[in-house]
Backbone as XML, in Angstrom:
<?xml version="1.0"?>
<chain id="A" units="angstrom">
  <residue number="1" name="MET">
    <atom name="N" x="0.077" y="-54.965" z="-85.010"/>
    <atom name="CA" x="0.014" y="-56.127" z="-84.418"/>
    <atom name="C" x="-1.327" y="-56.236" z="-83.515"/>
  </residue>
  <residue number="2" name="PRO">
    <atom name="N" x="-2.005" y="-57.354" z="-83.703"/>
    <atom name="CA" x="-3.178" y="-57.415" z="-82.876"/>
    <atom name="C" x="-2.894" y="-57.662" z="-81.301"/>
  </residue>
  <residue number="3" name="LEU">
    <atom name="N" x="-3.880" y="-57.465" z="-80.526"/>
    <atom name="CA" x="-3.820" y="-57.766" z="-79.086"/>
    <atom name="C" x="-3.267" y="-59.087" z="-78.794"/>
  </residue>
  <residue number="4" name="MET">
    <atom name="N" x="-2.376" y="-59.383" z="-77.859"/>
    <atom name="CA" x="-1.859" y="-60.584" z="-77.601"/>
    <atom name="C" x="-1.575" y="-60.698" z="-76.062"/>
  </residue>
  <residue number="5" name="LEU">
    <atom name="N" x="-1.988" y="-61.820" z="-75.482"/>
    <atom name="CA" x="-1.562" y="-62.187" z="-74.008"/>
    <atom name="C" x="-0.141" y="-62.584" z="-74.003"/>
  </residue>
  <residue number="6" name="SER">
    <atom name="N" x="0.787" y="-61.762" z="-73.610"/>
    <atom name="CA" x="2.170" y="-61.931" z="-73.697"/>
    <atom name="C" x="2.438" y="-63.206" z="-72.744"/>
  </residue>
  <residue number="7" name="SER">
    <atom name="N" x="1.814" y="-63.245" z="-71.547"/>
    <atom name="CA" x="2.168" y="-64.409" z="-70.531"/>
    <atom name="C" x="1.734" y="-65.612" z="-71.053"/>
  </residue>
  <residue number="8" name="LEU">
    <atom name="N" x="0.789" y="-65.720" z="-71.791"/>
    <atom name="CA" x="0.251" y="-67.005" z="-72.472"/>
    <atom name="C" x="1.230" y="-67.267" z="-73.640"/>
  </residue>
  <residue number="9" name="TYR">
    <atom name="N" x="1.680" y="-66.332" z="-74.291"/>
    <atom name="CA" x="2.599" y="-66.566" z="-75.556"/>
    <atom name="C" x="3.919" y="-67.115" z="-74.868"/>
  </residue>
  <residue number="10" name="ASP">
    <atom name="N" x="4.400" y="-66.528" z="-73.767"/>
    <atom name="CA" x="5.745" y="-67.038" z="-73.158"/>
    <atom name="C" x="5.568" y="-68.535" z="-72.673"/>
  </residue>
  <residue number="11" name="ALA">
    <atom name="N" x="4.396" y="-68.765" z="-72.043"/>
    <atom name="CA" x="4.067" y="-70.117" z="-71.384"/>
    <atom name="C" x="4.019" y="-71.075" z="-72.591"/>
  </residue>
  <residue number="12" name="LEU">
    <atom name="N" x="3.365" y="-70.752" z="-73.778"/>
    <atom name="CA" x="3.479" y="-71.690" z="-74.840"/>
    <atom name="C" x="4.779" y="-71.917" z="-75.464"/>
  </residue>
  <residue number="13" name="LEU">
    <atom name="N" x="5.512" y="-70.859" z="-75.549"/>
    <atom name="CA" x="7.075" y="-70.989" z="-76.085"/>
    <atom name="C" x="7.727" y="-71.937" z="-75.263"/>
  </residue>
  <residue number="14" name="GLU">
    <atom name="N" x="7.692" y="-71.757" z="-73.842"/>
    <atom name="CA" x="8.366" y="-72.557" z="-72.914"/>
    <atom name="C" x="7.780" y="-74.114" z="-72.914"/>
  </residue>
  <residue number="15" name="ALA">
    <atom name="N" x="6.547" y="-74.273" z="-73.328"/>
    <atom name="CA" x="6.029" y="-75.662" z="-73.369"/>
    <atom name="C" x="6.498" y="-76.270" z="-74.734"/>
  </residue>
  <residue number="16" name="GLY">
    <atom name="N" x="7.004" y="-75.492" z="-75.588"/>
    <atom name="CA" x="7.499" y="-76.113" z="-76.749"/>
    <atom name="C" x="6.807" y="-75.794" z="-78.139"/>
  </residue>
  <residue number="17" name="ALA">
    <atom name="N" x="5.895" y="-74.905" z="-78.044"/>
    <atom name="CA" x="5.058" y="-74.506" z="-79.226"/>
    <atom name="C" x="6.074" y="-73.618" z="-80.103"/>
  </residue>
  <residue number="18" name="SER">
    <atom name="N" x="5.617" y="-73.695" z="-81.370"/>
    <atom name="CA" x="6.458" y="-72.816" z="-82.343"/>
    <atom name="C" x="6.100" y="-71.394" z="-82.041"/>
  </residue>
  <residue number="19" name="PRO">
    <atom name="N" x="6.952" y="-70.440" z="-82.321"/>
    <atom name="CA" x="6.548" y="-68.892" z="-82.126"/>
    <atom name="C" x="5.209" y="-68.661" z="-82.931"/>
  </residue>
  <residue number="20" name="GLU">
    <atom name="N" x="5.070" y="-69.020" z="-84.130"/>
    <atom name="CA" x="3.942" y="-68.759" z="-84.957"/>
    <atom name="C" x="2.614" y="-69.235" z="-84.191"/>
  </residue>
  <residue number="21" name="ALA">
    <atom name="N" x="2.622" y="-70.573" z="-83.831"/>
    <atom name="CA" x="1.491" y="-71.171" z="-83.212"/>
    <atom name="C" x="1.180" y="-70.467" z="-81.779"/>
  </residue>
  <residue number="22" name="ALA">
    <atom name="N" x="2.206" y="-70.263" z="-81.077"/>
    <atom name="CA" x="2.066" y="-69.528" z="-79.761"/>
    <atom name="C" x="1.382" y="-68.101" z="-79.873"/>
  </residue>
  <residue number="23" name="ARG">
    <atom name="N" x="1.917" y="-67.464" z="-81.044"/>
    <atom name="CA" x="1.333" y="-66.111" z="-81.269"/>
    <atom name="C" x="-0.007" y="-66.176" z="-81.629"/>
  </residue>
  <residue number="24" name="LYS">
    <atom name="N" x="-0.417" y="-67.068" z="-82.575"/>
    <atom name="CA" x="-1.853" y="-67.267" z="-82.955"/>
    <atom name="C" x="-2.794" y="-67.546" z="-81.675"/>
  </residue>
  <residue number="25" name="ALA">
    <atom name="N" x="-2.326" y="-68.546" z="-80.947"/>
    <atom name="CA" x="-3.107" y="-69.043" z="-79.685"/>
    <atom name="C" x="-3.167" y="-67.831" z="-78.771"/>
  </residue>
  <residue number="26" name="ALA">
    <atom name="N" x="-2.242" y="-67.028" z="-78.516"/>
    <atom name="CA" x="-2.163" y="-65.858" z="-77.599"/>
    <atom name="C" x="-3.157" y="-64.897" z="-78.188"/>
  </residue>
  <residue number="27" name="GLU">
    <atom name="N" x="-3.056" y="-64.567" z="-79.457"/>
    <atom name="CA" x="-3.984" y="-63.447" z="-80.072"/>
    <atom name="C" x="-5.520" y="-64.076" z="-79.968"/>
  </residue>
  <residue number="28" name="GLU">
    <atom name="N" x="-5.793" y="-65.147" z="-80.193"/>
    <atom name="CA" x="-7.073" y="-65.729" z="-80.180"/>
    <atom name="C" x="-7.575" y="-65.736" z="-78.714"/>
  </residue>
  <residue number="29" name="ALA">
    <atom name="N" x="-6.867" y="-66.116" z="-77.643"/>
    <atom name="CA" x="-7.148" y="-65.950" z="-76.384"/>
    <atom name="C" x="-7.476" y="-64.504" z="-76.057"/>
  </residue>
  <residue number="30" name="ALA">
    <atom name="N" x="-6.694" y="-63.639" z="-76.545"/>
    <atom name="CA" x="-6.981" y="-62.127" z="-76.083"/>
    <atom name="C" x="-8.287" y="-61.721" z="-76.815"/>
  </residue>
  <residue number="31" name="LEU">
    <atom name="N" x="-8.696" y="-62.219" z="-78.020"/>
    <atom name="CA" x="-9.896" y="-61.867" z="-78.635"/>
    <atom name="C" x="-11.112" y="-62.384" z="-77.850"/>
  </residue>
  <residue number="32" name="VAL">
    <atom name="N" x="-10.887" y="-63.558" z="-77.280"/>
    <atom name="CA" x="-12.001" y="-64.225" z="-76.416"/>
    <atom name="C" x="-12.123" y="-63.430" z="-75.144"/>
  </residue>
  <residue number="33" name="ASP">
    <atom name="N" x="-11.079" y="-62.947" z="-74.559"/>
    <atom name="CA" x="-11.026" y="-62.275" z="-73.336"/>
    <atom name="C" x="-11.756" y="-60.888" z="-73.727"/>
  </residue>
  <residue number="34" name="THR">
    <atom name="N" x="-11.498" y="-60.230" z="-74.875"/>
    <atom name="CA" x="-12.078" y="-58.980" z="-75.097"/>
    <atom name="C" x="-13.595" y="-59.245" z="-75.359"/>
  </residue>
  <residue number="35" name="ARG">
    <atom name="N" x="-13.990" y="-60.253" z="-75.943"/>
    <atom name="CA" x="-15.482" y="-60.609" z="-76.148"/>
    <atom name="C" x="-16.169" y="-60.844" z="-74.829"/>
  </residue>
  <residue number="36" name="LEU">
    <atom name="N" x="-15.452" y="-61.572" z="-73.898"/>
    <atom name="CA" x="-16.102" y="-61.799" z="-72.612"/>
    <atom name="C" x="-16.233" y="-60.477" z="-71.823"/>
  </residue>
  <residue number="37" name="THR">
    <atom name="N" x="-15.243" y="-59.553" z="-71.989"/>
    <atom name="CA" x="-15.316" y="-58.295" z="-71.278"/>
    <atom name="C" x="-16.527" y="-57.383" z="-71.751"/>
  </residue>
  <residue number="38" name="ARG">
    <atom name="N" x="-16.795" y="-57.403" z="-73.074"/>
    <atom name="CA" x="-17.951" y="-56.814" z="-73.688"/>
    <atom name="C" x="-19.312" y="-57.505" z="-73.294"/>
  </residue>
  <residue number="39" name="VAL">
    <atom name="N" x="-19.326" y="-58.761" z="-73.064"/>
    <atom name="CA" x="-20.486" y="-59.440" z="-72.778"/>
    <atom name="C" x="-20.729" y="-59.192" z="-71.309"/>
  </residue>
  <residue number="40" name="ASP">
    <atom name="N" x="-19.719" y="-58.998" z="-70.497"/>
    <atom name="CA" x="-19.803" y="-58.696" z="-69.111"/>
    <atom name="C" x="-20.431" y="-57.337" z="-68.907"/>
  </residue>
  <residue number="41" name="ALA">
    <atom name="N" x="-19.900" y="-56.324" z="-69.626"/>
    <atom name="CA" x="-20.347" y="-55.121" z="-69.581"/>
    <atom name="C" x="-21.976" y="-54.970" z="-69.976"/>
  </residue>
  <residue number="42" name="ALA">
    <atom name="N" x="-22.261" y="-55.723" z="-71.067"/>
    <atom name="CA" x="-23.548" y="-55.698" z="-71.543"/>
    <atom name="C" x="-24.599" y="-56.290" z="-70.508"/>
  </residue>
  <residue number="43" name="LEU">
    <atom name="N" x="-24.184" y="-57.365" z="-69.854"/>
    <atom name="CA" x="-24.939" y="-57.984" z="-68.892"/>
    <atom name="C" x="-25.137" y="-56.997" z="-67.512"/>
  </residue>
  <residue number="44" name="GLU">
    <atom name="N" x="-24.184" y="-56.261" z="-67.307"/>
    <atom name="CA" x="-24.132" y="-55.325" z="-66.127"/>
    <atom name="C" x="-25.143" y="-54.275" z="-66.412"/>
  </residue>
  <residue number="45" name="SER">
    <atom name="N" x="-25.194" y="-53.759" z="-67.739"/>
    <atom name="CA" x="-26.124" y="-52.841" z="-68.145"/>
    <atom name="C" x="-27.585" y="-53.298" z="-68.091"/>
  </residue>
  <residue number="46" name="LEU">
    <atom name="N" x="-27.667" y="-54.534" z="-68.667"/>
    <atom name="CA" x="-29.061" y="-55.065" z="-68.581"/>
    <atom name="C" x="-29.551" y="-55.316" z="-67.097"/>
  </residue>
  <residue number="47" name="SER">
    <atom name="N" x="-28.534" y="-55.728" z="-66.301"/>
    <atom name="CA" x="-29.003" y="-55.790" z="-64.777"/>
    <atom name="C" x="-29.421" y="-54.489" z="-64.160"/>
  </residue>
  <residue number="48" name="HIS">
    <atom name="N" x="-28.702" y="-53.404" z="-64.497"/>
    <atom name="CA" x="-29.219" y="-52.168" z="-64.035"/>
    <atom name="C" x="-30.511" y="-51.714" z="-64.660"/>
  </residue>
  <residue number="49" name="ARG">
    <atom name="N" x="-30.792" y="-52.102" z="-65.966"/>
    <atom name="CA" x="-32.079" y="-51.657" z="-66.507"/>
    <atom name="C" x="-33.211" y="-52.478" z="-65.901"/>
  </residue>
  <residue number="50" name="LEU">
    <atom name="N" x="-33.030" y="-53.817" z="-65.601"/>
    <atom name="CA" x="-34.062" y="-54.552" z="-65.058"/>
    <atom name="C" x="-34.271" y="-54.144" z="-63.605"/>
  </residue>
  <residue number="51" name="THR">
    <atom name="N" x="-33.235" y="-53.636" z="-62.849"/>
    <atom name="CA" x="-33.519" y="-53.181" z="-61.482"/>
    <atom name="C" x="-34.251" y="-51.909" z="-61.565"/>
  </residue>
  <residue number="52" name="VAL">
    <atom name="N" x="-33.894" y="-50.951" z="-62.413"/>
    <atom name="CA" x="-34.890" y="-49.711" z="-62.643"/>
    <atom name="C" x="-36.249" y="-50.121" z="-63.120"/>
  </residue>
  <residue number="53" name="LEU">
    <atom name="N" x="-36.438" y="-51.057" z="-63.933"/>
    <atom name="CA" x="-37.818" y="-51.528" z="-64.377"/>
    <atom name="C" x="-38.443" y="-52.154" z="-63.256"/>
  </residue>
  <residue number="54" name="THR">
    <atom name="N" x="-37.985" y="-52.899" z="-62.450"/>
    <atom name="CA" x="-38.609" y="-53.588" z="-61.184"/>
    <atom name="C" x="-39.093" y="-52.411" z="-60.249"/>
  </residue>
  <residue number="55" name="TRP">
    <atom name="N" x="-38.189" y="-51.568" z="-60.058"/>
    <atom name="CA" x="-38.724" y="-50.436" z="-59.003"/>
    <atom name="C" x="-39.714" y="-49.558" z="-59.812"/>
  </residue>
  <residue number="56" name="THR">
    <atom name="N" x="-39.672" y="-49.349" z="-60.997"/>
    <atom name="CA" x="-40.774" y="-48.619" z="-61.641"/>
    <atom name="C" x="-42.079" y="-49.290" z="-61.595"/>
  </residue>
  <residue number="57" name="ILE">
    <atom name="N" x="-42.117" y="-50.600" z="-61.859"/>
    <atom name="CA" x="-43.355" y="-51.342" z="-61.875"/>
    <atom name="C" x="-43.855" y="-51.450" z="-60.432"/>
  </residue>
  <residue number="58" name="GLY">
    <atom name="N" x="-42.995" y="-51.674" z="-59.357"/>
    <atom name="CA" x="-43.428" y="-51.674" z="-58.075"/>
    <atom name="C" x="-43.990" y="-50.406" z="-57.579"/>
  </residue>
  <residue number="59" name="VAL">
    <atom name="N" x="-43.436" y="-49.229" z="-57.934"/>
    <atom name="CA" x="-44.036" y="-47.910" z="-57.617"/>
    <atom name="C" x="-45.385" y="-47.761" z="-58.292"/>
  </residue>
  <residue number="60" name="GLY">
    <atom name="N" x="-45.595" y="-48.207" z="-59.528"/>
    <atom name="CA" x="-46.702" y="-48.081" z="-60.300"/>
    <atom name="C" x="-47.841" y="-48.804" z="-59.775"/>
  </residue>
  <residue number="61" name="ILE">
    <atom name="N" x="-47.509" y="-50.007" z="-59.330"/>
    <atom name="CA" x="-48.535" y="-51.048" z="-58.672"/>
    <atom name="C" x="-48.953" y="-50.423" z="-57.333"/>
  </residue>
  <residue number="62" name="SER">
    <atom name="N" x="-47.982" y="-49.874" z="-56.615"/>
    <atom name="CA" x="-48.312" y="-49.339" z="-55.350"/>
    <atom name="C" x="-49.199" y="-47.986" z="-55.452"/>
  </residue>
  <residue number="63" name="LEU">
    <atom name="N" x="-48.964" y="-47.103" z="-56.486"/>
    <atom name="CA" x="-49.963" y="-46.079" z="-56.768"/>
    <atom name="C" x="-51.206" y="-46.564" z="-57.169"/>
  </residue>
  <residue number="64" name="VAL">
    <atom name="N" x="-51.360" y="-47.614" z="-57.962"/>
    <atom name="CA" x="-52.616" y="-48.139" z="-58.414"/>
    <atom name="C" x="-53.384" y="-48.569" z="-57.263"/>
  </residue>
  <residue number="65" name="MET">
    <atom name="N" x="-52.824" y="-49.349" z="-56.309"/>
    <atom name="CA" x="-53.426" y="-49.875" z="-55.020"/>
    <atom name="C" x="-53.887" y="-48.701" z="-54.212"/>
  </residue>
  <residue number="66" name="ALA">
    <atom name="N" x="-53.026" y="-47.670" z="-54.009"/>
    <atom name="CA" x="-53.491" y="-46.627" z="-53.249"/>
    <atom name="C" x="-54.764" y="-45.890" z="-53.871"/>
  </residue>
  <residue number="67" name="MET">
    <atom name="N" x="-54.735" y="-45.738" z="-55.101"/>
    <atom name="CA" x="-55.910" y="-45.121" z="-55.685"/>
    <atom name="C" x="-57.113" y="-45.981" z="-55.658"/>
  </residue>
  <residue number="68" name="LEU">
    <atom name="N" x="-57.036" y="-47.365" z="-55.683"/>
    <atom name="CA" x="-58.024" y="-48.304" z="-55.506"/>
    <atom name="C" x="-58.623" y="-48.244" z="-54.063"/>
  </residue>
  <residue number="69" name="LEU">
    <atom name="N" x="-57.696" y="-48.183" z="-53.069"/>
    <atom name="CA" x="-58.230" y="-48.113" z="-51.692"/>
    <atom name="C" x="-58.900" y="-46.746" z="-51.487"/>
  </residue>
  <residue number="70" name="LEU">
    <atom name="N" x="-58.445" y="-45.664" z="-52.137"/>
    <atom name="CA" x="-59.047" y="-44.373" z="-51.862"/>
    <atom name="C" x="-60.404" y="-44.459" z="-52.531"/>
  </residue>
  <residue number="71" name="ALA">
    <atom name="N" x="-60.582" y="-44.949" z="-53.643"/>
    <atom name="CA" x="-61.880" y="-45.113" z="-54.325"/>
    <atom name="C" x="-62.741" y="-45.996" z="-53.441"/>
  </residue>
  <residue number="72" name="LEU">
    <atom name="N" x="-62.281" y="-47.095" z="-53.028"/>
    <atom name="CA" x="-63.218" y="-47.950" z="-52.193"/>
    <atom name="C" x="-63.514" y="-47.271" z="-50.951"/>
  </residue>
  <residue number="73" name="ASN">
    <atom name="N" x="-62.634" y="-46.408" z="-50.218"/>
    <atom name="CA" x="-62.986" y="-45.771" z="-49.170"/>
    <atom name="C" x="-64.096" y="-44.758" z="-49.388"/>
  </residue>
  <residue number="74" name="TRP">
    <atom name="N" x="-63.938" y="-43.955" z="-50.506"/>
    <atom name="CA" x="-64.911" y="-42.822" z="-50.946"/>
    <atom name="C" x="-66.347" y="-43.655" z="-51.248"/>
  </residue>
  <residue number="75" name="LEU">
    <atom name="N" x="-66.270" y="-44.693" z="-51.860"/>
    <atom name="CA" x="-67.544" y="-45.597" z="-52.018"/>
    <atom name="C" x="-68.204" y="-46.070" z="-50.759"/>
  </residue>
  <residue number="76" name="TRP">
    <atom name="N" x="-67.370" y="-46.619" z="-49.889"/>
    <atom name="CA" x="-67.908" y="-46.895" z="-48.532"/>
    <atom name="C" x="-68.501" y="-45.867" z="-47.778"/>
  </residue>
  <residue number="77" name="GLN">
    <atom name="N" x="-67.863" y="-44.594" z="-47.702"/>
    <atom name="CA" x="-68.395" y="-43.498" z="-47.127"/>
    <atom name="C" x="-69.770" y="-42.992" z="-47.850"/>
  </residue>
  <residue number="78" name="LEU">
    <atom name="N" x="-69.821" y="-43.136" z="-49.063"/>
    <atom name="CA" x="-71.044" y="-42.605" z="-49.852"/>
    <atom name="C" x="-72.065" y="-43.669" z="-49.621"/>
  </residue>
  <residue number="79" name="MET">
    <atom name="N" x="-71.956" y="-44.971" z="-49.358"/>
    <atom name="CA" x="-72.895" y="-45.971" z="-49.025"/>
    <atom name="C" x="-73.388" y="-45.708" z="-47.676"/>
  </residue>
  <residue number="80" name="GLN">
    <atom name="N" x="-72.386" y="-45.289" z="-46.706"/>
    <atom name="CA" x="-72.875" y="-45.121" z="-45.330"/>
    <atom name="C" x="-73.887" y="-43.839" z="-45.204"/>
  </residue>
  <residue number="81" name="ARG">
    <atom name="N" x="-73.756" y="-42.819" z="-46.015"/>
    <atom name="CA" x="-74.547" y="-41.654" z="-46.050"/>
    <atom name="C" x="-75.997" y="-42.058" z="-46.461"/>
  </residue>
  <residue number="82" name="VAL">
    <atom name="N" x="-75.953" y="-42.950" z="-47.505"/>
    <atom name="CA" x="-77.295" y="-43.307" z="-48.162"/>
    <atom name="C" x="-78.107" y="-44.026" z="-47.198"/>
  </residue>
  <residue number="83" name="HIS">
    <atom name="N" x="-77.518" y="-44.937" z="-46.258"/>
    <atom name="CA" x="-78.357" y="-45.827" z="-45.413"/>
    <atom name="C" x="-78.691" y="-44.745" z="-44.131"/>
  </residue>
</chain>
């Protein structure tokens, strides 16, 4: 038997739906819930990856800026010796 939301099934039966229609509706609702859970997990994984990527890019840019400043400082000191 496929996954089914029993509380929805019971509520539909109390509302007057036939047992077959209530069962199908409860099974479809369970499928939607399962899909949403998978999508939520995928979005959480994507969010984690984006956080790691953001930090990696930030550290990379910081290292490039530090190397650029060191190179400019070295050039400045070289120019001071020439004069």
